[in-house]
N, C-alpha and C positions, 0 to 999 in steps of 0.2 A: 149884476151881482158881483160883489167883491170876491176876494180869495176865500175859498171854502175851507181848505185844510190850513190851519194856522200853524200848528206844530205837533209833533208826536209826543206822546206821554211816555217818558222813560223812567220808570220806577222799578223796584224789585218785583212788585206784584205783577205789573204788566209784562216784564221780561219773562217771568215764570209762565204766565199765560201764553205768551208768544211761543215759547219752547214746547209746552205740553199740549195746549189746546188750539194753537194756530190763531190766536186772537191778538189784535193790536189796538192800542188806544190813541186817539187824536183829539186835540182841542180844535173845535170847528167853529165856523161863524154861527152866530146866534140865530140867524134867519134861514139857515140851510135845512133841507129835509133829507130823508134817508136816501132817496134816489140820487140827489145831487152829491151826497157824500160818497155813495157807491161809484158813481161815474168819476169823481175826482180822484179816488184811490186807484181806480183802474187806469186812469190816464197818467197819473204821476208815477206809479210804481209798476205798472204793467202786469198786474195780477188779477185773477178772477175772484170776486167777492161772493161769499155764500150768504152772509146776513150782516145787518147793521143794527145795532142798538144804540139809542141816544138817551141822554139825560142832561138835565140842567143842574149844575153843582152850585149851590148857594154859597155866597161869600160868608166867611166867619167874622164875627165881631171880635175886635182886639181892644185891649185896654193896657196902657203902659203908664206906670206910676213914675213920676219924676220928682225932683226936689221941690219944684214950684207948683205943679198942678198935675191933674190926671188927664192924659190924652186918650181920647176914644176915637175909634175908626173901624173900618172893616175892609177886608180884602175883597177883590172883585169877584163877581159870579161869572161863570162861563158855561158853555155847552160842550159836553164830552161825547164822543162816539166810540163805541167798541165794535171793531170790524172783525168778523170771522172770515177767514179765507178758506177756499176749497182745498181739499186734500192735495198735498204735493206742492202747494204754493207757499212761498216765504217772502218776507220783506227784510232787507238788511238795513236797519236804522242806524247802525254804528259806522257805516262806511263814510258818511259825511262828517263825522266828528274828527 
């Protein structure tokens, strides 16, 4: 299996959930399951994981109007995991930036 954790999701909503509810979001490999995600987070960040929720985010259809024609396409779909850590555990996502 290839790399499971692709990148963390750093948005205002996920940052607020990280501070208040100890939840962090990651874009993960499409064929990974919850147990593999739990083990990957534990191995990479050294924290204890309480629960993992996964969802597949569908790509959005995009239309762009130009002078000559209309361009249609879509953004890529991906799998997202919301990881809840046990009390007292934190992940510092901003140290690598």
